[in-house]
C-alpha positions, 0 to 999 in steps of 0.5 A: 728224619731217616730217609728209607734206604732199602737194599734188594731182598736177595742182597744178603743171600749166600754171603759172608760178612764180619760185623763190628759191635757198636753201642746202642746210640748208633741206631738211635733215631733209625727205624727197624726196616726188617725183623726176622722170625728169629727176632733179629732187627735190621736197620739199613743206611746208605753206608751199611747195615746195623743188625741187633741180634742175640745170635751170630754165625750161620744164619739161614744161607749166610755166614755173619760173624760179630767182632765184639767190643773190648771189653765185651758188653754184658747184653746178650743182644749185640748191635753189629755194623757192616758196610755194604762192600763187606758182604762177600759171596759164599758157597760150599764149593769154591775155595773162598776162605783162609784161616787167621790165628790170633795167638794173643787171644788163642783163637782161630777164625776164617776170613774171606779171600775178598777181605782187603787184609788177605796176604795171599799166603794162607791157603784158600779152602772151601767151607768143609775144608775150612771147618775141618782145619778150624776143628784141628787147630782148636783141638791143638789149642784146647787139648794137651794129650797130643803133645806127649808124643813129641820130644819137646817140652815147649807145647806153645812152640809145638802148637805154633809150628803145627798151626802155621803149617795147617794155615799155610800148607795143604799138608795133612795134620798127620804129615805135619806132626810127623815133620815136627816130631822129626825136627824135635829130635834133630 
């Protein structure tokens, strides 16, 4: 029988967390300890939290992301697990976030500076700056019209040069494009 473990009600306010998808058998025998108005179910253990939900990302005053299993499960409702020490503080003003590019999947995500994998090289930004950079990188990934202004046929190389600068410097996109354009003509 499950022993009730209940975290403090304000434990999750203004937090960032990355959950990892697990299979339904992970919550077998666990009791729902909280159900949100939006229909998400929460199961607390001494190790961490399981969350069953059909929505992830911005939640009220927190940012919780789900890393899906591969291959991805078909269900709209996903079960995610996060250890208690993976909930990091979040606010709009502090420089808490850095960007991480996955070239194999062609995706960009933000991570918290308290993430043990942070290499101390990517520039830290606040939420607004982070969101702006993510949008710029996603446009570079999804669109090609911007590349016609460069004297370079290798769009993958252009993308990676620009994206790396967006992640590792505070230069504006315009400054980066100008520098890359000059390198292409050399």
